[in-house]
All heavy atoms as a GROMACS GRO file, in nm:
protein
  571
    1MET      N    1 -10.799  15.209  -0.589
    1MET     CA    2 -10.916  15.174  -0.510
    1MET      C    3 -11.041  15.185  -0.597
    1MET      O    4 -11.058  15.282  -0.670
    1MET     CB    5 -10.925  15.267  -0.389
    1MET     CG    6 -11.049  15.244  -0.307
    1MET     SD    7 -11.051  15.351  -0.164
    1MET     CE    8 -11.118  15.239  -0.049
    2ILE      N    9 -11.126  15.087  -0.588
    2ILE     CA   10 -11.251  15.086  -0.664
    2ILE      C   11 -11.363  15.131  -0.571
    2ILE      O   12 -11.378  15.081  -0.460
    2ILE     CB   13 -11.278  14.947  -0.722
    2ILE    CG1   14 -11.169  14.913  -0.824
    2ILE    CG2   15 -11.415  14.939  -0.785
    2ILE    CD1   16 -11.178  14.775  -0.884
    3ALA      N   17 -11.442  15.226  -0.617
    3ALA     CA   18 -11.548  15.284  -0.535
    3ALA      C   19 -11.663  15.187  -0.515
    3ALA      O   20 -11.698  15.111  -0.606
    3ALA     CB   21 -11.598  15.412  -0.600
    4ASN      N   22 -11.722  15.192  -0.398
    4ASN     CA   23 -11.840  15.112  -0.368
    4ASN      C   24 -11.955  15.160  -0.455
    4ASN      O   25 -11.978  15.279  -0.472
    4ASN     CB   26 -11.875  15.128  -0.220
    4ASN     CG   27 -11.962  15.017  -0.170
    4ASN    OD1   28 -11.976  14.913  -0.233
    4ASN    ND2   29 -12.021  15.037  -0.055
    5GLY      N   30 -12.029  15.068  -0.515
    5GLY     CA   31 -12.143  15.101  -0.599
    5GLY      C   32 -12.108  15.125  -0.745
    5GLY      O   33 -12.195  15.159  -0.824
    6VAL      N   34 -11.982  15.103  -0.783
    6VAL     CA   35 -11.942  15.121  -0.922
    6VAL      C   36 -12.012  15.016  -1.009
    6VAL      O   37 -12.045  14.907  -0.961
    6VAL     CB   38 -11.788  15.111  -0.936
    6VAL    CG1   39 -11.739  14.969  -0.909
    6VAL    CG2   40 -11.742  15.156  -1.073
    7GLN      N   41 -12.037  15.049  -1.133
    7GLN     CA   42 -12.097  14.951  -1.224
    7GLN      C   43 -12.002  14.832  -1.237
    7GLN      O   44 -11.885  14.847  -1.270
    7GLN     CB   45 -12.124  15.013  -1.360
    7GLN     CG   46 -12.233  15.119  -1.358
    7GLN     CD   47 -12.364  15.066  -1.304
    7GLN    OE1   48 -12.409  15.110  -1.200
    7GLN    NE2   49 -12.425  14.973  -1.370
    8ALA      N   50 -12.052  14.712  -1.208
    8ALA     CA   51 -11.969  14.592  -1.204
    8ALA      C   52 -11.900  14.564  -1.336
    8ALA      O   53 -11.787  14.516  -1.338
    8ALA     CB   54 -12.054  14.472  -1.162
    9ASP      N   55 -11.965  14.596  -1.448
    9ASP     CA   56 -11.904  14.565  -1.577
    9ASP      C   57 -11.788  14.659  -1.611
    9ASP      O   58 -11.719  14.638  -1.710
    9ASP     CB   59 -12.008  14.562  -1.689
    9ASP     CG   60 -12.080  14.694  -1.708
    9ASP    OD1   61 -12.072  14.781  -1.620
    9ASP    OD2   62 -12.147  14.709  -1.811
   10THR      N   63 -11.764  14.761  -1.529
   10THR     CA   64 -11.650  14.849  -1.553
   10THR      C   65 -11.526  14.804  -1.477
   10THR      O   66 -11.419  14.862  -1.495
   10THR     CB   67 -11.683  14.995  -1.514
   10THR    OG1   68 -11.704  15.002  -1.373
   10THR    CG2   69 -11.805  15.046  -1.589
   11ILE      N   70 -11.540  14.704  -1.391
   11ILE     CA   71 -11.425  14.651  -1.318
   11ILE      C   72 -11.354  14.552  -1.409
   11ILE      O   73 -11.407  14.446  -1.440
   11ILE     CB   74 -11.469  14.582  -1.187
   11ILE    CG1   75 -11.546  14.680  -1.099
   11ILE    CG2   76 -11.347  14.528  -1.114
   11ILE    CD1   77 -11.605  14.616  -0.974
   12SER      N   78 -11.237  14.589  -1.452
   12SER     CA   79 -11.166  14.503  -1.548
   12SER      C   80 -11.052  14.427  -1.480
   12SER      O   81 -11.004  14.466  -1.375
   12SER     CB   82 -11.112  14.587  -1.664
   12SER     OG   83 -11.020  14.683  -1.615
   13GLY      N   84 -11.013  14.318  -1.544
   13GLY     CA   85 -10.899  14.240  -1.498
   13GLY      C   86 -10.925  14.156  -1.375
   13GLY      O   87 -10.830  14.118  -1.307
   14VAL      N   88 -11.052  14.128  -1.343
   14VAL     CA   89 -11.084  14.042  -1.229
   14VAL      C   90 -11.162  13.921  -1.278
   14VAL      O   91 -11.221  13.923  -1.385
   14VAL     CB   92 -11.165  14.117  -1.121
   14VAL    CG1   93 -11.087  14.234  -1.066
   14VAL    CG2   94 -11.301  14.160  -1.172
   15LYS      N   95 -11.161  13.818  -1.196
   15LYS     CA   96 -11.238  13.698  -1.228
   15LYS      C   97 -11.355  13.690  -1.130
   15LYS      O   98 -11.336  13.682  -1.009
   15LYS     CB   99 -11.151  13.573  -1.213
   15LYS     CG  100 -11.225  13.445  -1.243
   15LYS     CD  101 -11.136  13.324  -1.226
   15LYS     CE  102 -11.217  13.199  -1.254
   15LYS     NZ  103 -11.138  13.078  -1.234
   16TRP      N  104 -11.476  13.696  -1.184
   16TRP     CA  105 -11.596  13.684  -1.103
   16TRP      C  106 -11.622  13.536  -1.078
   16TRP      O  107 -11.617  13.454  -1.170
   16TRP     CB  108 -11.715  13.748  -1.172
   16TRP     CG  109 -11.704  13.897  -1.177
   16TRP    CD1  110 -11.655  13.972  -1.280
   16TRP    CD2  111 -11.740  13.989  -1.075
   16TRP    NE1  112 -11.659  14.105  -1.247
   16TRP    CE2  113 -11.710  14.119  -1.121
   16TRP    CE3  114 -11.794  13.976  -0.947
   16TRP    CZ2  115 -11.734  14.234  -1.045
   16TRP    CZ3  116 -11.817  14.089  -0.872
   16TRP    CH2  117 -11.788  14.216  -0.921
   17VAL      N  118 -11.653  13.500  -0.954
   17VAL     CA  119 -11.672  13.361  -0.913
   17VAL      C  120 -11.805  13.349  -0.839
   17VAL      O  121 -11.841  13.438  -0.762
   17VAL     CB  122 -11.558  13.315  -0.819
   17VAL    CG1  123 -11.576  13.172  -0.776
   17VAL    CG2  124 -11.423  13.335  -0.885
   18LYS      N  125 -11.876  13.239  -0.864
   18LYS     CA  126 -11.997  13.212  -0.786
   18LYS      C  127 -11.988  13.071  -0.730
   18LYS      O  128 -11.909  12.989  -0.775
   18LYS     CB  129 -12.123  13.231  -0.870
   18LYS     CG  130 -12.136  13.145  -0.992
   18LYS     CD  131 -12.262  13.183  -1.068
   18LYS     CE  132 -12.260  13.123  -1.206
   18LYS     NZ  133 -12.376  13.166  -1.284
   19ALA      N  134 -12.071  13.043  -0.632
   19ALA     CA  135 -12.068  12.914  -0.563
   19ALA      C  136 -12.099  12.800  -0.659
   19ALA      O  137 -12.183  12.813  -0.748
   19ALA     CB  138 -12.169  12.914  -0.449
   20ALA      N  139 -12.033  12.688  -0.637
   20ALA     CA  140 -12.060  12.568  -0.716
   20ALA      C  141 -12.203  12.521  -0.698
   20ALA      O  142 -12.258  12.454  -0.784
   20ALA     CB  143 -11.962  12.457  -0.678
   21ALA      N  144 -12.265  12.558  -0.586
   21ALA     CA  145 -12.404  12.519  -0.560
   21ALA      C  146 -12.504  12.603  -0.638
   21ALA      O  147 -12.624  12.583  -0.626
   21ALA     CB  148 -12.433  12.530  -0.410
   22SER      N  149 -12.456  12.695  -0.717
   22SER     CA  150 -12.543  12.780  -0.798
   22SER      C  151 -12.634  12.693  -0.882
   22SER      O  152 -12.593  12.593  -0.938
   22SER     CB  153 -12.459  12.868  -0.890
   22SER     OG  154 -12.538  12.928  -0.988
   23ASN      N  155 -12.759  12.735  -0.894
   23ASN     CA  156 -12.855  12.653  -0.970
   23ASN      C  157 -12.850  12.680  -1.120
   23ASN      O  158 -12.929  12.626  -1.195
   23ASN     CB  159 -12.996  12.674  -0.915
   23ASN     CG  160 -13.043  12.817  -0.926
   23ASN    OD1  161 -12.979  12.900  -0.993
   23ASN    ND2  162 -13.152  12.849  -0.861
   24GLY      N  163 -12.761  12.766  -1.163
   24GLY     CA  164 -12.742  12.787  -1.306
   24GLY      C  165 -12.844  12.876  -1.374
   24GLY      O  166 -12.841  12.891  -1.496
   25VAL      N  167 -12.934  12.936  -1.299
   25VAL     CA  168 -13.033  13.024  -1.361
   25VAL      C  169 -13.015  13.169  -1.318
   25VAL      O  170 -13.108  13.248  -1.322
   25VAL     CB  171 -13.179  12.977  -1.333
   25VAL    CG1  172 -13.206  12.844  -1.401
   25VAL    CG2  173 -13.207  12.970  -1.186
   26GLY      N  174 -12.894  13.203  -1.277
   26GLY     CA  175 -12.862  13.341  -1.248
   26GLY      C  176 -12.914  13.394  -1.116
   26GLY      O  177 -12.946  13.512  -1.106
   27GLN      N  178 -12.925  13.310  -1.017
   27GLN     CA  179 -12.972  13.356  -0.887
   27GLN      C  180 -12.862  13.339  -0.783
   27GLN      O  181 -12.876  13.268  -0.685
   27GLN     CB  182 -13.098  13.280  -0.846
   27GLN     CG  183 -13.212  13.307  -0.940
   27GLN     CD  184 -13.338  13.233  -0.900
   27GLN    OE1  185 -13.341  13.158  -0.805
   27GLN    NE2  186 -13.443  13.253  -0.976
   28CYS      N  187 -12.752  13.408  -0.808
   28CYS     CA  188 -12.636  13.393  -0.722
   28CYS      C  189 -12.570  13.527  -0.694
   28CYS      O  190 -12.591  13.624  -0.765
   28CYS     CB  191 -12.532  13.304  -0.789
   28CYS     SG  192 -12.591  13.140  -0.820
   29VAL      N  193 -12.487  13.525  -0.594
   29VAL     CA  194 -12.397  13.635  -0.568
   29VAL      C  195 -12.263  13.594  -0.626
   29VAL      O  196 -12.217  13.482  -0.606
   29VAL     CB  197 -12.384  13.660  -0.416
   29VAL    CG1  198 -12.276  13.762  -0.387
   29VAL    CG2  199 -12.517  13.703  -0.358
   30GLU      N  200 -12.201  13.684  -0.700
   30GLU     CA  201 -12.068  13.660  -0.755
   30GLU      C  202 -11.969  13.750  -0.684
   30GLU      O  203 -12.002  13.864  -0.648
   30GLU     CB  204 -12.065  13.688  -0.905
   30GLU     CG  205 -12.153  13.593  -0.984
   30GLU     CD  206 -12.154  13.624  -1.133
   30GLU    OE1  207 -12.152  13.743  -1.171
   30GLU    OE2  208 -12.156  13.528  -1.211
   31VAL      N  209 -11.850  13.699  -0.660
   31VAL     CA  210 -11.746  13.776  -0.593
   31VAL      C  211 -11.622  13.783  -0.680
   31VAL      O  212 -11.597  13.695  -0.762
   31VAL     CB  213 -11.711  13.716  -0.455
   31VAL    CG1  214 -11.830  13.719  -0.362
   31VAL    CG2  215 -11.658  13.575  -0.468
   32ALA      N  216 -11.544  13.890  -0.660
   32ALA     CA  217 -11.418  13.906  -0.731
   32ALA      C  218 -11.316  13.967  -0.637
   32ALA      O  219 -11.346  14.065  -0.568
   32ALA     CB  220 -11.436  13.994  -0.854
   33ALA      N  221 -11.197  13.910  -0.634
   33ALA     CA  222 -11.087  13.967  -0.557
   33ALA      C  223 -11.034  14.087  -0.636
   33ALA      O  224 -11.008  14.077  -0.756
   33ALA     CB  225 -10.977  13.864  -0.538
   34LEU      N  226 -11.020  14.200  -0.568
   34LEU     CA  227 -10.974  14.322  -0.633
   34LEU      C  228 -10.828  14.347  -0.601
   34LEU      O  229 -10.778  14.304  -0.496
   34LEU     CB  230 -11.058  14.441  -0.586
   34LEU     CG  231 -11.208  14.432  -0.610
   34LEU    CD1  232 -11.279  14.551  -0.549
   34LEU    CD2  233 -11.237  14.422  -0.759
   35PRO      N  234 -10.758  14.419  -0.688
   35PRO     CA  235 -10.622  14.458  -0.656
   35PRO      C  236 -10.622  14.536  -0.524
   35PRO      O  237 -10.709  14.619  -0.500
   35PRO     CB  238 -10.582  14.548  -0.772
   35PRO     CG  239 -10.675  14.512  -0.883
   35PRO     CD  240 -10.802  14.470  -0.817
   36GLY      N  241 -10.530  14.504  -0.437
   36GLY     CA  242 -10.525  14.572  -0.308
   36GLY      C  243 -10.593  14.495  -0.196
   36GLY      O  244 -10.587  14.534  -0.080
   37GLY      N  245 -10.664  14.386  -0.231
   37GLY     CA  246 -10.721  14.300  -0.129
   37GLY      C  247 -10.870  14.312  -0.104
   37GLY      O  248 -10.928  14.227  -0.037
   38ASP      N  249 -10.934  14.418  -0.152
   38ASP     CA  250 -11.080  14.429  -0.133
   38ASP      C  251 -11.152  14.323  -0.215
   38ASP      O  252 -11.094  14.260  -0.303
   38ASP     CB  253 -11.130  14.568  -0.172
   38ASP     CG  254 -11.091  14.676  -0.071
   38ASP    OD1  255 -11.045  14.641   0.039
   38ASP    OD2  256 -11.107  14.794  -0.104
   39VAL      N  257 -11.280  14.305  -0.186
   39VAL     CA  258 -11.363  14.207  -0.255
   39VAL      C  259 -11.488  14.277  -0.307
   39VAL      O  260 -11.555  14.349  -0.233
   39VAL     CB  261 -11.403  14.091  -0.160
   39VAL    CG1  262 -11.498  13.995  -0.229
   39VAL    CG2  263 -11.280  14.019  -0.110
   40ALA      N  264 -11.518  14.256  -0.435
   40ALA     CA  265 -11.641  14.310  -0.495
   40ALA      C  266 -11.745  14.199  -0.501
   40ALA      O  267 -11.712  14.083  -0.525
   40ALA     CB  268 -11.614  14.364  -0.635
   41MET      N  269 -11.871  14.236  -0.481
   41MET     CA  270 -11.982  14.142  -0.492
   41MET      C  271 -12.088  14.202  -0.583
   41MET      O  272 -12.113  14.322  -0.579
   41MET     CB  273 -12.043  14.114  -0.355
   41MET     CG  274 -11.950  14.046  -0.262
   41MET     SD  275 -12.035  14.004  -0.108
   41MET     CE  276 -11.900  13.934  -0.016
   42ARG      N  277 -12.148  14.115  -0.666
   42ARG     CA  278 -12.255  14.159  -0.755
   42ARG      C  279 -12.362  14.052  -0.765
   42ARG      O  280 -12.339  13.935  -0.734
   42ARG     CB  281 -12.200  14.191  -0.894
   42ARG     CG  282 -12.157  14.069  -0.974
   42ARG     CD  283 -12.106  14.107  -1.110
   42ARG     NE  284 -12.067  13.987  -1.186
   42ARG     CZ  285 -12.007  13.990  -1.303
   42ARG    NH1  286 -11.979  14.107  -1.359
   42ARG    NH2  287 -11.976  13.880  -1.366
   43ASN      N  288 -12.477  14.091  -0.812
   43ASN     CA  289 -12.589  14.001  -0.836
   43ASN      C  290 -12.568  13.940  -0.975
   43ASN      O  291 -12.556  14.013  -1.073
   43ASN     CB  292 -12.719  14.082  -0.831
   43ASN     CG  293 -12.842  13.997  -0.846
   43ASN    OD1  294 -12.843  13.896  -0.917
   43ASN    ND2  295 -12.949  14.038  -0.781
   44SER      N  296 -12.565  13.809  -0.984
   44SER     CA  297 -12.538  13.744  -1.113
   44SER      C  298 -12.647  13.772  -1.217
   44SER      O  299 -12.624  13.759  -1.336
   44SER     CB  300 -12.519  13.594  -1.096
   44SER     OG  301 -12.639  13.532  -1.054
   45ARG      N  302 -12.766  13.811  -1.173
   45ARG     CA  303 -12.873  13.845  -1.268
   45ARG      C  304 -12.853  13.982  -1.330
   45ARG      O  305 -12.915  14.015  -1.430
   45ARG     CB  306 -13.010  13.841  -1.198
   45ARG     CG  307 -13.055  13.700  -1.164
   45ARG     CD  308 -13.188  13.702  -1.093
   45ARG     NE  309 -13.168  13.753  -0.958
   45ARG     CZ  310 -13.251  13.831  -0.892
   45ARG    NH1  311 -13.364  13.868  -0.945
   45ARG    NH2  312 -13.224  13.872  -0.770
   46HIS      N  313 -12.768  14.063  -1.268
   46HIS     CA  314 -12.744  14.200  -1.315
   46HIS      C  315 -12.594  14.226  -1.322
   46HIS      O  316 -12.539  14.306  -1.246
   46HIS     CB  317 -12.812  14.301  -1.221
   46HIS     CG  318 -12.956  14.273  -1.199
   46HIS    ND1  319 -13.052  14.298  -1.295
   46HIS    CD2  320 -13.022  14.221  -1.094
   46HIS    CE1  321 -13.170  14.262  -1.249
   46HIS    NE2  322 -13.155  14.214  -1.128
   47LYS      N  323 -12.528  14.157  -1.413
   47LYS     CA  324 -12.382  14.164  -1.423
   47LYS      C  325 -12.331  14.304  -1.450
   47LYS      O  326 -12.218  14.336  -1.418
   47LYS     CB  327 -12.332  14.067  -1.529
   47LYS     CG  328 -12.354  13.922  -1.492
   47LYS     CD  329 -12.300  13.830  -1.598
   47LYS     CE  330 -12.332  13.686  -1.570
   47LYS     NZ  331 -12.267  13.629  -1.455
   48ASP      N  332 -12.412  14.389  -1.507
   48ASP     CA  333 -12.370  14.526  -1.534
   48ASP      C  334 -12.420  14.622  -1.426
   48ASP      O  335 -12.399  14.742  -1.434
   48ASP     CB  336 -12.418  14.572  -1.671
   48ASP     CG  337 -12.569  14.566  -1.686
   48ASP    OD1  338 -12.635  14.500  -1.604
   48ASP    OD2  339 -12.621  14.628  -1.780
   49GLY      N  340 -12.486  14.568  -1.325
   49GLY     CA  341 -12.536  14.651  -1.215
   49GLY      C  342 -12.425  14.691  -1.120
   49GLY      O  343 -12.307  14.666  -1.145
   50PRO      N  344 -12.462  14.751  -1.008
   50PRO     CA  345 -12.362  14.798  -0.914
   50PRO      C  346 -12.294  14.683  -0.840
   50PRO      O  347 -12.353  14.577  -0.818
   50PRO     CB  348 -12.441  14.884  -0.816
   50PRO     CG  349 -12.580  14.832  -0.824
   50PRO     CD  350 -12.598  14.784  -0.965
   51ALA      N  351 -12.169  14.706  -0.805
   51ALA     CA  352 -12.093  14.611  -0.723
   51ALA      C  353 -12.070  14.674  -0.586
   51ALA      O  354 -12.036  14.792  -0.577
   51ALA     CB  355 -11.960  14.579  -0.789
   52LEU      N  356 -12.094  14.597  -0.484
   52LEU     CA  357 -12.061  14.641  -0.349
   52LEU      C  358 -11.918  14.597  -0.321
   52LEU      O  359 -11.878  14.485  -0.354
   52LEU     CB  360 -12.156  14.579  -0.247
   52LEU     CG  361 -12.302  14.620  -0.262
   52LEU    CD1  362 -12.388  14.547  -0.159
   52LEU    CD2  363 -12.318  14.770  -0.247
   53VAL      N  364 -11.840  14.685  -0.262
   53VAL     CA  365 -11.699  14.658  -0.236
   53VAL      C  366 -11.676  14.653  -0.086
   53VAL      O  367 -11.718  14.744  -0.013
   53VAL     CB  368 -11.610  14.766  -0.302
   53VAL    CG1  369 -11.463  14.738  -0.272
   53VAL    CG2  370 -11.635  14.771  -0.452
   54PHE      N  371 -11.611  14.544  -0.042
   54PHE     CA  372 -11.587  14.522   0.100
   54PHE      C  373 -11.439  14.501   0.126
   54PHE      O  374 -11.367  14.448   0.041
   54PHE     CB  375 -11.664  14.398   0.148
   54PHE     CG  376 -11.812  14.410   0.132
   54PHE    CD1  377 -11.876  14.362   0.019
   54PHE    CD2  378 -11.889  14.471   0.230
   54PHE    CE1  379 -12.013  14.374   0.003
   54PHE    CE2  380 -12.027  14.484   0.215
   54PHE     CZ  381 -12.088  14.436   0.102
   55THR      N  382 -11.396  14.536   0.246
   55THR     CA  383 -11.258  14.510   0.288
   55THR      C  384 -11.245  14.363   0.323
   55THR      O  385 -11.346  14.294   0.351
   55THR     CB  386 -11.220  14.594   0.411
   55THR    OG1  387 -11.298  14.548   0.523
   55THR    CG2  388 -11.241  14.743   0.387
   56PRO      N  389 -11.123  14.310   0.325
   56PRO     CA  390 -11.105  14.170   0.366
   56PRO      C  391 -11.162  14.143   0.506
   56PRO      O  392 -11.223  14.038   0.528
   56PRO     CB  393 -10.953  14.152   0.364
   56PRO     CG  394 -10.906  14.251   0.263
   56PRO     CD  395 -10.996  14.370   0.280
   57ASP      N  396 -11.146  14.236   0.600
   57ASP     CA  397 -11.201  14.215   0.734
   57ASP      C  398 -11.353  14.207   0.733
   57ASP      O  399 -11.413  14.127   0.805
   57ASP     CB  400 -11.156  14.327   0.829
   57ASP     CG  401 -11.011  14.313   0.871
   57ASP    OD1  402 -10.957  14.201   0.863
   57ASP    OD2  403 -10.953  14.416   0.912
   58GLU      N  404 -11.418  14.290   0.652
   58GLU     CA  405 -11.564  14.286   0.643
   58GLU      C  406 -11.610  14.152   0.587
   58GLU      O  407 -11.708  14.094   0.636
   58GLU     CB  408 -11.615  14.400   0.556
   58GLU     CG  409 -11.598  14.536   0.620
   58GLU     CD  410 -11.621  14.651   0.526
   58GLU    OE1  411 -11.597  14.638   0.403
   58GLU    OE2  412 -11.664  14.758   0.574
   59VAL      N  413 -11.541  14.102   0.486
   59VAL     CA  414 -11.578  13.973   0.427
   59VAL      C  415 -11.556  13.860   0.527
   59VAL      O  416 -11.643  13.773   0.544
   59VAL     CB  417 -11.500  13.947   0.296
   59VAL    CG1  418 -11.526  13.807   0.244
   59VAL    CG2  419 -11.536  14.050   0.192
   60ARG      N  420 -11.442  13.861   0.596
   60ARG     CA  421 -11.415  13.758   0.697
   60ARG      C  422 -11.522  13.758   0.806
   60ARG      O  423 -11.570  13.653   0.848
   60ARG     CB  424 -11.277  13.779   0.760
   60ARG     CG  425 -11.165  13.708   0.689
   60ARG     CD  426 -11.037  13.711   0.770
   60ARG     NE  427 -10.980  13.844   0.778
   60ARG     CZ  428 -10.904  13.900   0.684
   60ARG    NH1  429 -10.878  13.833   0.574
   60ARG    NH2  430 -10.857  14.021   0.700
   61THR      N  431 -11.561  13.877   0.851
   61THR     CA  432 -11.662  13.888   0.956
   61THR      C  433 -11.797  13.834   0.908
   61THR      O  434 -11.865  13.760   0.980
   61THR     CB  435 -11.676  14.035   1.001
   61THR    OG1  436 -11.550  14.079   1.052
   61THR    CG2  437 -11.782  14.050   1.108
   62PHE      N  438 -11.836  13.868   0.785
   62PHE     CA  439 -11.962  13.818   0.731
   62PHE      C  440 -11.958  13.665   0.717
   62PHE      O  441 -12.052  13.596   0.757
   62PHE     CB  442 -11.992  13.881   0.596
   62PHE     CG  443 -12.117  13.824   0.534
   62PHE    CD1  444 -12.242  13.862   0.579
   62PHE    CD2  445 -12.108  13.729   0.434
   62PHE    CE1  446 -12.357  13.807   0.524
   62PHE    CE2  447 -12.222  13.673   0.378
   62PHE     CZ  448 -12.347  13.712   0.424
   63ILE      N  449 -11.851  13.613   0.661
   63ILE     CA  450 -11.841  13.467   0.643
   63ILE      C  451 -11.845  13.396   0.777
   63ILE      O  452 -11.911  13.293   0.792
   63ILE     CB  453 -11.715  13.431   0.561
   63ILE    CG1  454 -11.735  13.476   0.416
   63ILE    CG2  455 -11.686  13.281   0.568
   63ILE    CD1  456 -11.611  13.463   0.329
   64HIS      N  457 -11.776  13.450   0.876
   64HIS     CA  458 -11.779  13.390   1.010
   64HIS      C  459 -11.923  13.387   1.063
   64HIS      O  460 -11.968  13.286   1.117
   64HIS     CB  461 -11.688  13.468   1.105
   64HIS     CG  462 -11.693  13.418   1.246
   64HIS    ND1  463 -11.635  13.300   1.285
   64HIS    CD2  464 -11.753  13.470   1.357
   64HIS    CE1  465 -11.657  13.281   1.414
   64HIS    NE2  466 -11.729  13.383   1.460
   65GLY      N  467 -11.995  13.498   1.047
   65GLY     CA  468 -12.133  13.503   1.092
   65GLY      C  469 -12.222  13.404   1.018
   65GLY      O  470 -12.307  13.338   1.078
   66ALA      N  471 -12.201  13.393   0.887
   66ALA     CA  472 -12.280  13.299   0.808
   66ALA      C  473 -12.252  13.155   0.850
   66ALA      O  474 -12.346  13.075   0.866
   66ALA     CB  475 -12.252  13.318   0.660
   67LYS      N  476 -12.125  13.123   0.871
   67LYS     CA  477 -12.089  12.987   0.911
   67LYS      C  478 -12.141  12.952   1.050
   67LYS      O  479 -12.172  12.837   1.077
   67LYS     CB  480 -11.938  12.968   0.907
   67LYS     CG  481 -11.883  12.955   0.767
   67LYS     CD  482 -11.732  12.932   0.771
   67LYS     CE  483 -11.676  12.907   0.633
   67LYS     NZ  484 -11.531  12.880   0.638
   68SER      N  485 -12.152  13.052   1.137
   68SER     CA  486 -12.199  13.025   1.273
   68SER      C  487 -12.350  13.032   1.285
   68SER      O  488 -12.404  13.016   1.394
   68SER     CB  489 -12.133  13.122   1.372
   68SER     OG  490 -12.175  13.254   1.348
   69GLY      N  491 -12.421  13.056   1.174
   69GLY     CA  492 -12.567  13.051   1.174
   69GLY      C  493 -12.637  13.181   1.208
   69GLY      O  494 -12.758  13.183   1.226
   70GLU      N  495 -12.562  13.292   1.216
   70GLU     CA  496 -12.624  13.419   1.255
   70GLU      C  497 -12.732  13.467   1.158
   70GLU      O  498 -12.817  13.547   1.196
   70GLU     CB  499 -12.517  13.527   1.267
   70GLU     CG  500 -12.424  13.505   1.385
   70GLU     CD  501 -12.319  13.614   1.396
   70GLU    OE1  502 -12.350  13.731   1.367
   70GLU    OE2  503 -12.207  13.581   1.434
   71PHE      N  504 -12.728  13.421   1.034
   71PHE     CA  505 -12.823  13.468   0.934
   71PHE      C  506 -12.924  13.361   0.893
   71PHE      O  507 -13.002  13.381   0.801
   71PHE     CB  508 -12.748  13.519   0.810
   71PHE     CG  509 -12.641  13.618   0.844
   71PHE    CD1  510 -12.508  13.586   0.827
   71PHE    CD2  511 -12.674  13.743   0.895
   71PHE    CE1  512 -12.408  13.677   0.859
   71PHE    CE2  513 -12.575  13.835   0.927
   71PHE     CZ  514 -12.442  13.801   0.910
   72ASP      N  515 -12.922  13.248   0.962
   72ASP     CA  516 -13.012  13.137   0.926
   72ASP      C  517 -13.159  13.177   0.928
   72ASP      O  518 -13.239  13.124   0.852
   72ASP     CB  519 -12.989  13.017   1.016
   72ASP     CG  520 -12.859  12.946   0.988
   72ASP    OD1  521 -12.788  12.984   0.893
   72ASP    OD2  522 -12.827  12.851   1.062
   73HIS      N  523 -13.197  13.271   1.012
   73HIS     CA  524 -13.337  13.312   1.021
   73HIS      C  525 -13.382  13.383   0.894
   73HIS      O  526 -13.501  13.399   0.871
   73HIS     CB  527 -13.357  13.404   1.142
   73HIS     CG  528 -13.290  13.537   1.129
   73HIS    ND1  529 -13.153  13.553   1.146
   73HIS    CD2  530 -13.338  13.658   1.096
   73HIS    CE1  531 -13.122  13.680   1.128
   73HIS    NE2  532 -13.232  13.746   1.097
   74MET      N  533 -13.288  13.424   0.809
   74MET     CA  534 -13.322  13.496   0.685
   74MET      C  535 -13.339  13.401   0.568
   74MET      O  536 -13.385  13.440   0.461
   74MET     CB  537 -13.211  13.597   0.651
   74MET     CG  538 -13.191  13.699   0.762
   74MET     SD  539 -13.053  13.805   0.728
   74MET     CE  540 -13.137  13.933   0.638
   75TYR      N  541 -13.302  13.276   0.584
   75TYR     CA  542 -13.307  13.179   0.476
   75TYR      C  543 -13.452  13.140   0.450
   75TYR      O  544 -13.522  13.093   0.538
   75TYR     CB  545 -13.224  13.056   0.512
   75TYR     CG  546 -13.222  12.950   0.407
   75TYR    CD1  547 -13.157  12.970   0.287
   75TYR    CD2  548 -13.287  12.830   0.428
   75TYR    CE1  549 -13.156  12.872   0.189
   75TYR    CE2  550 -13.286  12.731   0.331
   75TYR     CZ  551 -13.220  12.753   0.212
   75TYR     OH  552 -13.218  12.656   0.115
   76ILE      N  553 -13.496  13.160   0.328
   76ILE     CA  554 -13.632  13.125   0.289
   76ILE      C  555 -13.630  12.987   0.224
   76ILE      O  556 -13.560  12.966   0.126
   76ILE     CB  557 -13.691  13.230   0.193
   76ILE    CG1  558 -13.694  13.366   0.263
   76ILE    CG2  559 -13.830  13.189   0.148
   76ILE    CD1  560 -13.728  13.480   0.172
   77ARG      N  561 -13.707  12.897   0.274
   77ARG     CA  562 -13.708  12.760   0.220
   77ARG      C  563 -13.820  12.740   0.125
   77ARG      O  564 -13.923  12.791   0.130
   77ARG     CB  565 -13.717  12.662   0.334
   77ARG     CG  566 -13.596  12.671   0.420
   77ARG     CD  567 -13.612  12.585   0.544
   77ARG     NE  568 -13.515  12.631   0.640
   77ARG     CZ  569 -13.409  12.562   0.678
   77ARG    NH1  570 -13.390  12.442   0.634
   77ARG    NH2  571 -13.325  12.610   0.764
   0.00000   0.00000   0.00000
């Protein structure tokens, strides 16, 4: 198990992925599937910064909320 808040650059053997819609200037969230099923997320501007670790259920719940528009009010245009 990888602890929440661990330095992202210490997580080895994972592939960090960001959205294809990324603008290429490091303003993205990157995710990595962890052994055991958890998901790590980091700020692409701070690859060596902390990673937040979520369970599969937490990620599914967040994605469902995002797809249904629950966070649209937070989007800055």
